[in-house]
PyMOL CGO cylinders between C-alpha atoms (Angstrom):
from pymol import cmd
from pymol.cgo import CYLINDER

trace = [
    CYLINDER, 32.75, -24.51, -20.12, 30.91, -23.78, -16.86, 0.3, 1, 1, 1, 1, 1, 1,
    CYLINDER, 30.91, -23.78, -16.86, 29.73, -20.38, -18.12, 0.3, 1, 1, 1, 1, 1, 1,
    CYLINDER, 29.73, -20.38, -18.12, 27.89, -21.96, -21.07, 0.3, 1, 1, 1, 1, 1, 1,
    CYLINDER, 27.89, -21.96, -21.07, 26.23, -24.45, -18.74, 0.3, 1, 1, 1, 1, 1, 1,
    CYLINDER, 26.23, -24.45, -18.74, 25.27, -21.69, -16.31, 0.3, 1, 1, 1, 1, 1, 1,
    CYLINDER, 25.27, -21.69, -16.31, 23.65, -19.58, -19.05, 0.3, 1, 1, 1, 1, 1, 1,
    CYLINDER, 23.65, -19.58, -19.05, 21.47, -22.52, -20.05, 0.3, 1, 1, 1, 1, 1, 1,
    CYLINDER, 21.47, -22.52, -20.05, 20.34, -23.17, -16.47, 0.3, 1, 1, 1, 1, 1, 1,
    CYLINDER, 20.34, -23.17, -16.47, 16.79, -22.05, -15.79, 0.3, 1, 1, 1, 1, 1, 1,
    CYLINDER, 16.79, -22.05, -15.79, 17.45, -21.66, -12.06, 0.3, 1, 1, 1, 1, 1, 1,
    CYLINDER, 17.45, -21.66, -12.06, 20.13, -19.06, -12.85, 0.3, 1, 1, 1, 1, 1, 1,
    CYLINDER, 20.13, -19.06, -12.85, 17.72, -17.00, -14.98, 0.3, 1, 1, 1, 1, 1, 1,
    CYLINDER, 17.72, -17.00, -14.98, 14.92, -17.30, -12.42, 0.3, 1, 1, 1, 1, 1, 1,
    CYLINDER, 14.92, -17.30, -12.42, 17.22, -16.19, -9.58, 0.3, 1, 1, 1, 1, 1, 1,
    CYLINDER, 17.22, -16.19, -9.58, 18.55, -13.31, -11.67, 0.3, 1, 1, 1, 1, 1, 1,
    CYLINDER, 18.55, -13.31, -11.67, 15.04, -12.17, -12.55, 0.3, 1, 1, 1, 1, 1, 1,
    CYLINDER, 15.04, -12.17, -12.55, 13.96, -12.40, -8.91, 0.3, 1, 1, 1, 1, 1, 1,
    CYLINDER, 13.96, -12.40, -8.91, 16.90, -10.29, -7.74, 0.3, 1, 1, 1, 1, 1, 1,
    CYLINDER, 16.90, -10.29, -7.74, 16.28, -7.62, -10.39, 0.3, 1, 1, 1, 1, 1, 1,
    CYLINDER, 16.28, -7.62, -10.39, 12.54, -7.56, -9.59, 0.3, 1, 1, 1, 1, 1, 1,
    CYLINDER, 12.54, -7.56, -9.59, 13.21, -7.17, -5.86, 0.3, 1, 1, 1, 1, 1, 1,
    CYLINDER, 13.21, -7.17, -5.86, 15.70, -4.35, -6.47, 0.3, 1, 1, 1, 1, 1, 1,
    CYLINDER, 15.70, -4.35, -6.47, 13.23, -2.56, -8.75, 0.3, 1, 1, 1, 1, 1, 1,
    CYLINDER, 13.23, -2.56, -8.75, 10.45, -2.94, -6.18, 0.3, 1, 1, 1, 1, 1, 1,
    CYLINDER, 10.45, -2.94, -6.18, 12.67, -1.53, -3.44, 0.3, 1, 1, 1, 1, 1, 1,
    CYLINDER, 12.67, -1.53, -3.44, 13.65, 1.41, -5.65, 0.3, 1, 1, 1, 1, 1, 1,
    CYLINDER, 13.65, 1.41, -5.65, 10.01, 2.09, -6.46, 0.3, 1, 1, 1, 1, 1, 1,
    CYLINDER, 10.01, 2.09, -6.46, 9.03, 2.01, -2.78, 0.3, 1, 1, 1, 1, 1, 1,
    CYLINDER, 9.03, 2.01, -2.78, 11.85, 4.43, -1.92, 0.3, 1, 1, 1, 1, 1, 1,
    CYLINDER, 11.85, 4.43, -1.92, 10.69, 6.75, -4.71, 0.3, 1, 1, 1, 1, 1, 1,
    CYLINDER, 10.69, 6.75, -4.71, 7.11, 6.66, -3.34, 0.3, 1, 1, 1, 1, 1, 1,
    CYLINDER, 7.11, 6.66, -3.34, 8.36, 7.52, 0.15, 0.3, 1, 1, 1, 1, 1, 1,
    CYLINDER, 8.36, 7.52, 0.15, 10.31, 10.45, -1.26, 0.3, 1, 1, 1, 1, 1, 1,
    CYLINDER, 10.31, 10.45, -1.26, 7.19, 11.69, -3.05, 0.3, 1, 1, 1, 1, 1, 1,
    CYLINDER, 7.19, 11.69, -3.05, 5.15, 11.44, 0.16, 0.3, 1, 1, 1, 1, 1, 1,
    CYLINDER, 5.15, 11.44, 0.16, 7.81, 13.30, 2.13, 0.3, 1, 1, 1, 1, 1, 1,
    CYLINDER, 7.81, 13.30, 2.13, 7.80, 16.06, -0.50, 0.3, 1, 1, 1, 1, 1, 1,
    CYLINDER, 7.80, 16.06, -0.50, 4.01, 16.37, -0.31, 0.3, 1, 1, 1, 1, 1, 1,
    CYLINDER, 4.01, 16.37, -0.31, 4.12, 16.55, 3.49, 0.3, 1, 1, 1, 1, 1, 1,
    CYLINDER, 4.12, 16.55, 3.49, 6.78, 19.25, 3.40, 0.3, 1, 1, 1, 1, 1, 1,
    CYLINDER, 6.78, 19.25, 3.40, 5.37, 21.44, 0.63, 0.3, 1, 1, 1, 1, 1, 1,
    CYLINDER, 5.37, 21.44, 0.63, 1.75, 20.32, 0.25, 0.3, 1, 1, 1, 1, 1, 1,
    CYLINDER, 1.75, 20.32, 0.25, -0.05, 19.85, -3.04, 0.3, 1, 1, 1, 1, 1, 1,
    CYLINDER, -0.05, 19.85, -3.04, -0.91, 22.58, -5.52, 0.3, 1, 1, 1, 1, 1, 1,
    CYLINDER, -0.91, 22.58, -5.52, -4.60, 22.32, -4.57, 0.3, 1, 1, 1, 1, 1, 1,
    CYLINDER, -4.60, 22.32, -4.57, -3.83, 22.94, -0.91, 0.3, 1, 1, 1, 1, 1, 1,
    CYLINDER, -3.83, 22.94, -0.91, -1.63, 25.92, -1.71, 0.3, 1, 1, 1, 1, 1, 1,
    CYLINDER, -1.63, 25.92, -1.71, -4.21, 27.64, -3.92, 0.3, 1, 1, 1, 1, 1, 1,
    CYLINDER, -4.21, 27.64, -3.92, -7.30, 27.22, -1.69, 0.3, 1, 1, 1, 1, 1, 1,
    CYLINDER, -7.30, 27.22, -1.69, -7.03, 30.68, -0.17, 0.3, 1, 1, 1, 1, 1, 1,
    CYLINDER, -7.03, 30.68, -0.17, -6.51, 32.49, -3.46, 0.3, 1, 1, 1, 1, 1, 1,
    CYLINDER, -6.51, 32.49, -3.46, -9.83, 31.60, -5.14, 0.3, 1, 1, 1, 1, 1, 1,
]
cmd.load_cgo(trace, "trace")
């Protein structure tokens, strides 16, 4: 009985959405940091090809 009441509760859905959004934002920020670290380590394609032109 409590599960049906919980699924109808707007606070439950709002809290669930907020948790999922925060987790997705954290994952996105970690992905951006990983991309920046890769660029610092290896450089971009433009930087690598400047001497060859």
